[in-house]
FITIMAR-587911 format. One record per residue: residue number from 1; residue in one letter; y, z, x of N, C-alpha, C in turn. Coordinates in steps of 0.001 Angstrom, whole numbers. Layout:
[NUM "a" [Y Z X] [Y Z X] [Y Z X]]
...
//
This chain:
[1 "m" [581 53501 1346] [2003 53688 1038] [2846 52714 1862]]
[2 "e" [3789 52055 1191] [4610 51063 1866] [5620 51719 2800]]
[3 "t" [5844 51083 3925] [6874 51554 4843] [8226 51051 4372]]
[4 "l" [9300 51556 5000] [10644 51101 4635] [10798 49610 4884]]
[5 "n" [10225 49124 5997] [10336 47702 6310] [9680 46845 5235]]
[6 "e" [8503 47275 4751] [7799 46516 3729] [8496 46624 2383]]
[7 "l" [9139 47754 2144] [9790 47978 862] [11056 47161 713]]
[8 "f" [11819 47002 1778] [13114 46337 1686] [13147 44951 2320]]
[9 "l" [12374 44723 3364] [12314 43415 4004] [10868 43101 4369]]
[10 "t" [10385 41949 3938] [9050 41526 4335] [9079 41072 5793]]
[11 "d" [7904 40871 6357] [7844 40377 7734] [8531 39023 7852]]
[12 "m" [8343 38174 6848] [8993 36871 6853] [10505 37015 6838]]
[13 "e" [11017 37934 6013] [12464 38138 5935] [13021 38685 7248]]
[14 "k" [12271 39559 7896] [12716 40068 9196] [12751 38963 10245]]
[15 "d" [11773 38058 10174] [11776 36922 11100] [13000 36043 10882]]
[16 "v" [13339 35823 9606] [14520 35008 9288] [15783 35669 9826]]
[17 "i" [15957 36954 9536] [17145 37676 10001] [17215 37666 11527]]
[18 "g" [16079 37876 12169] [16055 37860 13627] [16486 36522 14191]]
[19 "e" [16016 35435 13585] [16370 34110 14088] [17827 33777 13783]]
[20 "v" [18325 34192 12601] [19743 33986 12270] [20628 34682 13295]]
[21 "m" [20320 35944 13589] [21117 36696 14554] [20952 36151 15969]]
[22 "n" [19746 35688 16285] [19495 35130 17610] [20358 33898 17859]]
[23 "i" [20437 33019 16868] [21215 31792 17019] [22712 32083 17024]]
[24 "s" [23174 32909 16081] [24613 33174 15987] [25121 33967 17186]]
[25 "l" [24381 35008 17600] [24813 35784 18766] [24640 34991 20056]]
[26 "g" [23695 34060 20078] [23557 33190 21236] [24789 32333 21429]]
[27 "s" [25354 31867 20310] [26584 31076 20384] [27754 31931 20860]]
[28 "s" [27817 33173 20408] [28898 34056 20851] [28766 34383 22336]]
[29 "a" [27530 34407 22833] [27312 34646 24259] [27907 33527 25100]]
[30 "t" [27902 32322 24552] [28521 31203 25254] [30004 31461 25468]]
[31 "s" [30667 31953 24427] [32096 32265 24533] [32344 33359 25556]]
[32 "l" [31523 34409 25532] [31686 35507 26484] [31461 35018 27913]]
[33 "s" [30478 34151 28100] [30223 33611 29429] [31410 32797 29935]]
[34 "s" [32020 32032 29046] [33190 31234 29436] [34369 32129 29806]]
[35 "l" [34550 33214 29058] [35665 34125 29328] [35501 34858 30654]]
[36 "l" [34268 35276 30943] [34022 36101 32127] [33508 35311 33325]]
[37 "s" [33162 34040 33109] [32597 33203 34181] [31362 33849 34793]]
[38 "k" [30515 34388 33923] [29272 35014 34371] [28137 34611 33441]]
[39 "r" [26938 34683 33984] [25757 34409 33177] [25561 35527 32151]]
[40 "v" [25163 35135 30932] [24931 36100 29864] [23533 35891 29296]]
[41 "d" [22751 36955 29221] [21415 36912 28620] [21377 37838 27413]]
[42 "i" [20884 37315 26289] [20682 38127 25091] [19253 37908 24625]]
[43 "t" [18482 38975 24461] [17078 38847 24095] [16918 38531 22620]]
[44 "v" [15706 38075 22270] [15351 37939 20861] [15441 39321 20222]]
[45 "p" [16132 39437 19084] [16400 40761 18508] [15180 41431 17889]]
[46 "k" [15273 42753 17783] [14275 43555 17085] [14906 44059 15789]]
[47 "v" [14282 43743 14654] [14856 44024 13335] [14082 45141 12652]]
[48 "n" [14802 46125 12118] [14188 47231 11387] [15072 47659 10228]]
[49 "v" [14432 48183 9194] [15143 48820 8088] [15040 50323 8280]]
[50 "i" [16166 51002 8159] [16196 52445 8412] [17163 53108 7441]]
[51 "s" [16886 54337 7077] [17786 55059 6179] [19045 55459 6934]]
[52 "t" [20148 55570 6205] [21399 55968 6851] [21279 57361 7453]]
[53 "q" [20449 58197 6854] [20273 59552 7363] [19582 59547 8727]]
[54 "d" [18603 58658 8897] [17850 58598 10151] [18491 57683 11188]]
[55 "f" [19425 56845 10759] [20063 55910 11684] [20844 56671 12752]]
[56 "d" [20592 56322 14012] [21256 57018 15111] [21463 56050 16269]]
[57 "f" [22561 56227 16969] [22849 55371 18123] [23322 56222 19296]]
[58 "q" [22631 57337 19494] [22988 58278 20556] [22976 57617 21931]]
[59 "d" [22043 56670 22132] [21939 56014 23440] [23157 55151 23760]]
[60 "l" [23963 54838 22756] [25142 53996 22969] [26435 54801 23065]]
[61 "e" [26360 56090 22845] [27581 56908 22849] [28077 57207 24266]]
[62 "p" [29394 57329 24432] [30434 57066 23435] [30457 55589 23066]]
[63 "a" [30606 55324 21767] [30422 53971 21259] [31699 53399 20659]]
[64 "v" [31733 52072 20614] [32836 51333 19998] [32264 50478 18873]]
[65 "g" [32900 50524 17720] [32484 49704 16591] [33388 48490 16447]]
[66 "v" [32789 47372 16079] [33549 46149 15816] [33154 45657 14429]]
[67 "e" [34118 45657 13520] [33866 45272 12130] [34268 43820 11895]]
[68 "i" [33333 43046 11343] [33607 41662 10965] [33284 41506 9488]]
[69 "k" [34244 41067 8704] [34026 40835 7276] [33826 39345 7026]]
[70 "y" [32774 39006 6298] [32577 37626 5876] [33420 37386 4629]]
[71 "i" [34310 36403 4683] [35232 36159 3572] [34938 34846 2849]]
[72 "e" [34035 34047 3380] [33645 32805 2706] [32229 32435 3114]]
[73 "g" [31469 31951 2150] [30096 31531 2420] [29086 32613 2131]]
[74 "i" [29285 33784 2701] [28463 34958 2436] [29386 36162 2304]]
[75 "t" [28861 37241 1744] [29687 38411 1453] [29106 39657 2111]]
[76 "g" [29976 40414 2778] [29524 41671 3364] [30148 41937 4719]]
[77 "d" [29783 43078 5296] [30297 43493 6602] [29209 43359 7659]]
[78 "n" [29596 42829 8794] [28719 42752 9960] [29343 43653 11024]]
[79 "v" [28631 44690 11430] [29192 45677 12353] [28413 45675 13661]]
[80 "l" [29140 45527 14752] [28546 45635 16081] [28836 47018 16649]]
[81 "i" [27862 47598 17336] [28048 48881 18013] [27726 48678 19488]]
[82 "l" [28728 48885 20336] [28568 48679 21775] [28936 49947 22534]]
[83 "k" [28445 50051 23748] [28822 51172 24603] [30272 51012 25055]]
[84 "k" [30988 52119 25048] [32365 52099 25545] [32389 51678 27009]]
[85 "a" [31386 52093 27771] [31311 51730 29188] [31172 50221 29368]]
[86 "d" [30428 49569 28460] [30271 48115 28546] [31570 47403 28191]]
[87 "i" [32291 47942 27210] [33599 47384 26851] [34541 47468 28052]]
[88 "k" [34491 48585 28763] [35326 48771 29955] [35027 47697 30999]]
[89 "v" [33750 47439 31243] [33361 46429 32238] [33825 45041 31806]]
[90 "i" [33699 44738 30524] [34149 43435 30018] [35645 43263 30234]]
[91 "l" [36420 44302 29919] [37872 44230 30098] [38244 44134 31574]]
[92 "e" [37528 44848 32428] [37801 44777 33868] [37598 43360 34395]]
[93 "n" [36511 42732 33985] [36232 41372 34438] [37183 40366 33813]]
[94 "l" [37636 40658 32618] [38583 39766 31955] [39944 39812 32637]]
[95 "m" [40374 41014 33037] [41694 41176 33648] [41667 41079 35170]]
[96 "g" [40470 41164 35757] [40366 41056 37204] [40784 42302 37951]]
[97 "v" [40709 43459 37306] [41065 44725 37957] [40022 45787 37617]]
[98 "e" [39853 46747 38510] [38961 47867 38252] [39762 49035 37697]]
[99 "i" [39188 49684 36679] [39864 50808 36037] [39029 52070 36263]]
[100 "p" [39567 53085 36898] [38828 54343 37070] [38407 54911 35716]]
[101 "d" [37221 55487 35666] [36699 56010 34404] [37651 57001 33757]]
[102 "e" [38246 57869 34570] [39121 58903 34008] [40428 58333 33466]]
[103 "e" [40753 57104 33863] [42000 56491 33403] [41792 55506 32254]]
[104 "f" [40528 55207 31959] [40272 54201 30925] [40430 54792 29531]]
[105 "e" [41295 54190 28750] [41514 54587 27363] [41577 53341 26496]]
[106 "l" [41005 53452 25322] [41087 52343 24382] [42372 52491 23570]]
[107 "d" [43482 52245 24244] [44774 52324 23572] [45032 51027 22816]]
[108 "e" [46241 50874 22318] [46568 49707 21497] [46403 48405 22270]]
[109 "i" [46812 48402 23535] [46703 47189 24348] [45239 46843 24610]]
[110 "a" [44442 47853 24967] [43026 47621 25237] [42296 47150 23984]]
[111 "m" [42593 47781 22843] [41961 47392 21588] [42331 45966 21199]]
[112 "s" [43577 45589 21477] [44014 44226 21185] [43211 43220 22006]]
[113 "a" [42958 43554 23274] [42167 42677 24138] [40722 42598 23660]]
[114 "v" [40175 43747 23249] [38809 43774 22729] [38695 42894 21485]]
[115 "c" [39662 43014 20592] [39644 42225 19353] [39737 40735 19638]]
[116 "e" [40519 40364 20647] [40643 38946 20999] [39321 38407 21539]]
[117 "v" [38656 39194 22386] [37349 38786 22903] [36356 38637 21754]]
[118 "m" [36328 39635 20875] [35399 39606 19755] [35733 38496 18766]]
[119 "n" [37012 38179 18628] [37418 37103 17724] [36834 35771 18187]]
[120 "q" [36900 35516 19497] [36334 34277 20029] [34809 34279 19934]]
[121 "m" [34203 35422 20248] [32750 35505 20200] [32219 35335 18781]]
[122 "m" [32786 36080 17835] [32274 36050 16474] [32704 34791 15730]]
[123 "g" [33798 34164 16175] [34162 32869 15608] [33097 31834 15930]]
[124 "s" [32626 31839 17173] [31533 30945 17571] [30251 31289 16817]]
[125 "a" [30013 32589 16629] [28819 33021 15900] [28860 32549 14455]]
[126 "a" [30046 32603 13826] [30189 32165 12436] [29934 30670 12304]]
[127 "t" [30398 29895 13278] [30160 28448 13263] [28670 28145 13366]]
[128 "a" [27982 28833 14273] [26540 28640 14424] [25799 29087 13171]]
[129 "l" [26264 30174 12564] [25644 30676 11344] [25809 29676 10212]]
[130 "a" [26979 29047 10122] [27231 28044 9090] [26284 26857 9244]]
[131 "d" [26083 26416 10475] [25163 25303 10726] [23734 25678 10344]]
[132 "f" [23362 26904 10642] [21996 27356 10370] [21741 27495 8873]]
[133 "l" [22735 28036 8143] [22569 28274 6713] [22949 27069 5865]]
[134 "g" [23629 26095 6471] [23977 24891 5738] [25162 25032 4814]]
[135 "k" [26099 25920 5122] [27304 26064 4307] [28415 26673 5155]]
[136 "t" [29657 26508 4679] [30808 27032 5402] [30778 28560 5431]]
[137 "v" [31019 29129 6601] [31087 30585 6760] [32366 30928 7511]]
[138 "n" [33204 31754 6903] [34440 32199 7547] [34469 33718 7632]]
[139 "i" [35126 34226 8675] [35208 35671 8884] [36664 36100 9011]]
[140 "s" [36896 37387 8796] [38217 37960 9019] [38381 38261 10504]]
[141 "t" [39600 38587 10904] [39835 38985 12295] [39082 40286 12578]]
[142 "p" [38298 40348 13650] [37536 41565 13956] [38441 42779 14156]]
[143 "i" [37940 43938 13747] [38642 45209 13931] [37789 46088 14841]]
[144 "a" [38350 46525 15962] [37626 47370 16915] [38156 48798 16861]]
[145 "y" [37273 49766 17015] [37678 51173 16968] [36616 52032 17644]]
[146 "e" [37042 53169 18156] [36096 54129 18722] [35395 54867 17590]]
[147 "i" [34088 55038 17725] [33316 55752 16713] [33309 57230 17079]]
[148 "g" [33955 58025 16255] [34006 59457 16499] [32932 60191 15728]]
[149 "d" [33130 60316 14425] [32201 61031 13560] [31152 60063 13011]]
[150 "k" [29886 60319 13303] [28819 59432 12842] [28718 59397 11324]]
[151 "a" [28880 60548 10693] [28766 60609 9240] [29833 59748 8575]]
[152 "d" [31054 59805 9097] [32127 58972 8555] [31824 57498 8765]]
[153 "f" [31283 57174 9936] [30951 55780 10231] [29892 55257 9263]]
[154 "k" [28833 56041 9060] [27768 55608 8153] [28280 55464 6725]]
[155 "g" [29054 56456 6276] [29569 56414 4915] [30554 55294 4675]]
[156 "r" [31178 54833 5734] [32164 53752 5615] [31523 52448 5165]]
[157 "y" [30260 52243 5543] [29605 50973 5244] [28359 51091 4375]]
[158 "f" [27647 52207 4458] [26314 52236 3875] [26060 53406 2929]]
[159 "s" [27099 54032 2423] [26901 55199 1568] [26250 54836 237]]
[160 "d" [26502 53631 -267] [25977 53247 -1573] [24478 52954 -1535]]
[161 "s" [24039 52177 -569] [22640 51740 -538] [21705 52817 -5]]
[162 "g" [22175 53594 973] [21315 54609 1564] [20417 54072 2660]]
[163 "y" [20372 52747 2809] [19556 52119 3847] [20336 50980 4491]]
[164 "l" [19942 50610 5688] [20627 49534 6396] [19631 48752 7242]]
[165 "v" [20072 47592 7703] [19263 46755 8589] [19824 46886 9997]]
[166 "e" [18989 47335 10910] [19382 47523 12306] [18780 46401 13150]]
[167 "v" [19647 45668 13839] [19201 44581 14715] [19598 44953 16142]]
[168 "k" [18614 45153 16998] [18876 45620 18366] [18704 44482 19366]]
[169 "f" [19691 44339 20240] [19664 43322 21290] [19742 43984 22662]]
[170 "d" [19067 43386 23642] [19315 43713 25047] [20365 42744 25560]]
[171 "l" [21294 43252 26347] [22410 42445 26839] [22517 42555 28352]]
[172 "k" [22608 41415 29011] [22825 41395 30452] [23937 40406 30763]]
[173 "v" [24954 40884 31481] [26080 40043 31893] [26142 40053 33413]]
[174 "g" [25770 38924 34011] [25759 38843 35465] [25013 40013 36073]]
[175 "d" [25625 40624 37091] [25056 41823 37702] [25905 43054 37394]]
[176 "v" [26734 42955 36322] [27644 44061 36008] [27251 44820 34740]]
[177 "i" [26463 44199 33866] [26029 44877 32641] [24544 44626 32424]]
[178 "n" [23785 45701 32261] [22379 45635 31867] [22195 46706 30811]]
[179 "s" [22379 46327 29550] [22547 47321 28500] [21938 46822 27194]]
[180 "e" [22362 47395 26095] [21945 46971 24770] [23066 47233 23777]]
[181 "f" [22975 46589 22617] [23934 46836 21548] [23244 46640 20206]]
[182 "l" [23885 47111 19159] [23323 47021 17817] [24181 46134 16928]]
[183 "n" [23499 45430 16036] [24148 44680 14966] [23641 45295 13666]]
[184 "v" [24539 45811 12848] [24138 46541 11650] [24595 45793 10404]]
[185 "l" [23652 45562 9476] [23930 44835 8237] [23496 45661 7037]]
[186 "s" [24113 45387 5907] [23656 46000 4664] [22431 45238 4159]]
[187 "i" [21626 45877 3322] [20455 45218 2741] [20866 43984 1930]]
[188 "p" [21888 44076 1048] [22289 42892 273] [22707 41713 1147]]
[189 "l" [23435 41970 2244] [23856 40882 3124] [22642 40230 3790]]
[190 "a" [21700 41044 4241] [20492 40503 4868] [19705 39652 3881]]
[191 "k" [19568 40134 2646] [18852 39384 1616] [19559 38070 1306]]
[192 "e" [20892 38093 1298] [21652 36870 1020] [21407 35828 2106]]
[193 "m" [21389 36264 3361] [21114 35334 4461] [19724 34726 4324]]
[194 "v" [18749 35555 3981] [17384 35066 3803] [17324 34053 2669]]
[195 "g" [17998 34364 1551] [18000 33461 407] [18598 32106 733]]
[196 "l" [19693 32102 1495] [20328 30841 1882] [19420 30035 2805]]
[197 "f" [18722 30727 3692] [17784 30030 4575] [16671 29376 3767]]
[198 "l" [16084 30127 2840] [14990 29590 2031] [15455 28410 1188]]
[199 "k" [16661 28516 658] [17209 27422 -144] [17432 26189 715]]
[200 "g" [17940 26387 1918] [18215 25264 2807] [16970 24549 3281]]
[201 "t" [15845 25275 3353] [14597 24659 3799] [13730 24219 2633]]
[202 "g" [14239 24395 1399] [13478 23982 231] [12397 24950 -170]]
[203 "l" [12418 26159 381] [11387 27150 68] [11818 28129 -1006]]
[204 "g" [13046 27999 -1493] [13550 28978 -2443] [13508 28523 -3877]]
[205 "d" [12817 27393 -4164] [12742 26893 -5527] [11913 27820 -6389]]
[206 "d" [12283 27886 -7664] [11549 28741 -8588] [10117 28270 -8774]]
[207 "s" [9894 26957 -8568] [8568 26406 -8788] [7572 26821 -7713]]
[208 "s" [8072 27291 -6584] [7198 27679 -5476] [6799 29134 -5618]]
[209 "s" [5559 29429 -5310] [5113 30811 -5390] [5652 31598 -4215]]
[210 "e" [5806 32905 -4410] [6332 33758 -3339] [5399 33759 -2144]]
[211 "e" [4089 33752 -2411] [3124 33776 -1312] [3227 32513 -466]]
[212 "l" [3374 31343 -1131] [3494 30092 -393] [4798 30051 379]]
[213 "n" [5893 30530 -253] [7185 30577 439] [7087 31375 1725]]
[214 "m" [6449 32530 1648] [6330 33385 2818] [5512 32703 3906]]
[215 "e" [4418 32038 3499] [3554 31387 4481] [4277 30252 5190]]
[216 "l" [4952 29390 4415] [5643 28249 5006] [6851 28679 5825]]
[217 "a" [7606 29660 5322] [8776 30136 6058] [8367 30758 7382]]
[218 "n" [7241 31466 7369] [6751 32042 8618] [6451 30959 9644]]
[219 "e" [5893 29824 9162] [5600 28727 10078] [6877 28175 10687]]
[220 "v" [7924 28011 9852] [9200 27491 10343] [9804 28429 11372]]
[221 "i" [9839 29724 11054] [10461 30696 11943] [9674 30841 13238]]
[222 "e" [8334 30837 13139] [7531 30963 14354] [7805 29810 15307]]
[223 "k" [7971 28604 14751] [8283 27452 15595] [9633 27625 16265]]
[224 "e" [10625 28143 15520] [11955 28344 16088] [11927 29385 17198]]
[225 "i" [11161 30459 16991] [11099 31525 17990] [10409 31024 19257]]
[226 "v" [9366 30196 19089] [8685 29646 20255] [9613 28748 21043]]
[227 "k" [10465 28007 20319] [11384 27099 20998] [12399 27851 21833]]
[228 "s" [12845 29009 21364] [13883 29738 22092] [13546 31212 22190]]
[229 "p" [12582 31596 23048] [12210 33002 23181] [13323 33876 23704]]
[230 "k" [14289 33283 24387] [15423 34062 24877] [16648 33167 24937]]
[231 "v" [17779 33727 24531] [19022 32983 24654] [19576 33195 26043]]
[232 "k" [19806 32122 26774] [20334 32231 28123] [21588 31396 28243]]
[233 "v" [22599 31983 28817] [23809 31251 29131] [23976 31326 30626]]
[234 "e" [23832 30206 31302] [23820 30211 32753] [25065 29569 33325]]
[235 "q" [25494 30111 34447] [26625 29553 35172] [26096 28694 36308]]
[236 "a" [26514 27424 36339] [26049 26520 37381] [26559 27004 38727]]
[237 "p" [25771 26837 39807] [26148 27419 41098] [27372 26799 41752]]
[238 "v" [27672 25514 41440] [28765 24855 42146] [29977 24657 41255]]
[239 "k" [29752 24050 40095] [30883 23665 39259] [31231 24695 38197]]
[240 "n" [30537 25819 38205] [30786 26872 37218] [30658 26370 35792]]
[241 "e" [29736 25437 35606] [29516 24924 34266] [28570 25864 33537]]
[242 "v" [28785 26021 32245] [27946 26907 31449] [26866 26088 30770]]
[243 "k" [25647 26458 30998] [24527 25780 30365] [23949 26686 29308]]
[244 "v" [23835 26199 28096] [23381 27018 26985] [22061 26494 26473]]
[245 "e" [21102 27389 26346] [19831 27027 25750] [19747 27722 24409]]
[246 "e" [19805 26969 23321] [19813 27547 21988] [18662 26995 21155]]
[247 "a" [18266 27794 20168] [17251 27310 19252] [17822 26216 18378]]
[248 "r" [17015 25201 18083] [17496 24122 17244] [17471 24522 15780]]
[249 "k" [18326 23871 15031] [18386 24124 13605] [17082 23690 12948]]
[250 "p" [16499 24516 12067] [15240 24155 11433] [15389 22934 10544]]
[251 "e" [14302 22183 10394] [14348 21002 9551] [14616 21396 8110]]
[252 "k" [15403 20555 7399] [15747 20848 6018] [14565 20646 5083]]
[253 "q" [13619 19744 5436] [12507 19466 4573] [11235 19983 5209]]
[254 "v" [10436 20645 4410] [9168 21160 4896] [8059 20297 4327]]
[255 "p" [7248 19669 5136] [6217 18775 4619] [5208 19523 3782]]
[256 "k" [4644 18813 2799] [3633 19411 1949] [2375 19684 2762]]
[257 "a" [1685 20714 2318] [461 21073 3038] [-597 20006 2823]]
[258 "v" [-1194 19581 3839] [-2256 18575 3753] [-3414 19039 4602]]
[259 "e" [-4595 18615 4198] [-5770 18972 4976] [-5861 18068 6187]]
[260 "k" [-6219 18642 7293] [-6326 17885 8536] [-7809 17694 8889]]
[261 "y" [-8123 16516 9196] [-9497 16208 9570] [-9542 15812 11036]]
[262 "e" [-10557 16232 11685] [-10723 15892 13089] [-11749 14773 13207]]
[263 "e" [-11433 13786 13962] [-12348 12678 14209] [-12886 12791 15634]]
[264 "d" [-14187 12643 15708] [-14821 12741 17014] [-14881 11377 17677]]
[265 "y" [-14527 11362 18908] [-14588 10123 19664] [-15478 10345 20885]]
[266 "d" [-16139 9248 21308] [-16942 9343 22529] [-16037 9608 23707]]
[267 "d" [-16502 10414 24619] [-15688 10705 25794] [-15454 9468 26633]]
[268 "e" [-16490 8590 26671] [-16355 7410 27489] [-16038 6213 26613]]
[269 "e" [-15054 5501 26974] [-14669 4311 26237] [-14977 3092 27091]]
[270 "e" [-15527 2069 26429] [-15858 842 27149] [-14602 18 27336]]
[271 "i" [-14335 -399 28526] [-13157 -1195 28835] [-13608 -2616 29136]]
[272 "i" [-13109 -3538 28394] [-13481 -4940 28556] [-12319 -5677 29151]]
[273 "e" [-12523 -6302 30263] [-11481 -7077 30900] [-11752 -8550 30640]]
[274 "r" [-10758 -9164 30132] [-10878 -10587 29866] [-10005 -11347 30842]]
[275 "k" [-10620 -12355 31469] [-9888 -13165 32422] [-9732 -14572 31869]]
[276 "r" [-8507 -15001 31954] [-8250 -16360 31503] [-8805 -17337 32537]]
[277 "p" [-9462 -18442 32093] [-10003 -19432 33047] [-8891 -20120 33798]]
[278 "k" [-9164 -20412 35064] [-8164 -21097 35862] [-8104 -22567 35467]]
[279 "k" [-6905 -23094 35456] [-6718 -24507 35127] [-7137 -25367 36324]]
[280 "r" [-7844 -26443 36003] [-8242 -27373 37056] [-7167 -28416 37242]]
[281 "r" [-6945 -28740 38509] [-5962 -29782 38797] [-6564 -31162 38527]]
[282 "a" [-5760 -32023 37992] [-6204 -33401 37737] [-6343 -34119 39049]]
[283 "p" [-7371 -34983 39184] [-7559 -35718 40457] [-6395 -36628 40730]]
[284 "s" [-5958 -36704 41984] [-4793 -37519 42346] [-5223 -38973 42548]]
//
C-alpha cells in the first residue's frame, strides 16, 4: 500500500521541493543576518506530505503565521509558521531592547515590524526562487498574524485538497535562537514548482519517459544537495561582513547518458629524459 508521500510526491519531487526551499530560504537568511548582524544557520529541509487532519504544530505554539501569496510566475500561498518566542527575540535584536515576556504583545506596531522583516526576507527568497526556476517570481506583501484556532488556520489554506506539504527547517540565529519553523505549501503549488524545475533542466519533455526523468532529476538534485548540505550565513569577526554559502543553480542542460569505459594503465610509467647536445666552440 502506498504511503501519502508516495501517493502525492515521489522521492524525486520531494528532493526538488527541498532544494527549492533550501535555496530560497537560504537567500532570506542572508537578509535576516544583515538586519540582526548575527550569524544565521538554516538546515537542509525535511519534506513530508500530511493530511490536514493530522497536521499539527504543537511544538511551535504559541505560533505566528506569515502568509505570502505568489502573484506572478507561480500561483499559490506560501505560509511560514514560527514560534511567537522567536519572533520576540528577532524584534528585540532589531530594536536593541529587551521586552519582558509578560509585556510582549503582537500589537499593530509589532506586527508592522514583523511584516517588514518578512518582506525583506521573502523578497530575497522570491529572487532566488526566480533564478532557480528560470522565470520571474513576484510576491504580495507578507501578512503576519497570531494563530489562534488550528482548525480555522487549516481551513483557510487547505480545506479543498485535504492534504498539504510540510517543510521543516531548523533555525539558529547567533546564540539567541536555536529553534525550528515550518514552511507549508499546497500540493498544487509544490507540483508546479517541480514542473518548472523539470522544464528548466530539460527533463519535462513529453518525449522523455517518467522513469528516466526521475533518474536524471535525482542525479541533479543529489549533486546540488552535496554541494550545499547546510545553508550558513556567517558574520566576519572584524568587519561584520556577511558570508553566504549557497547552492549553485543547476545546469540547464543535462548530458545524455553515455556508457563509461575504464582504461587500465600501468602503475609505473617510463620517464625518458632527453638532453640536448652541447654546442662545441669553434677553434680560435
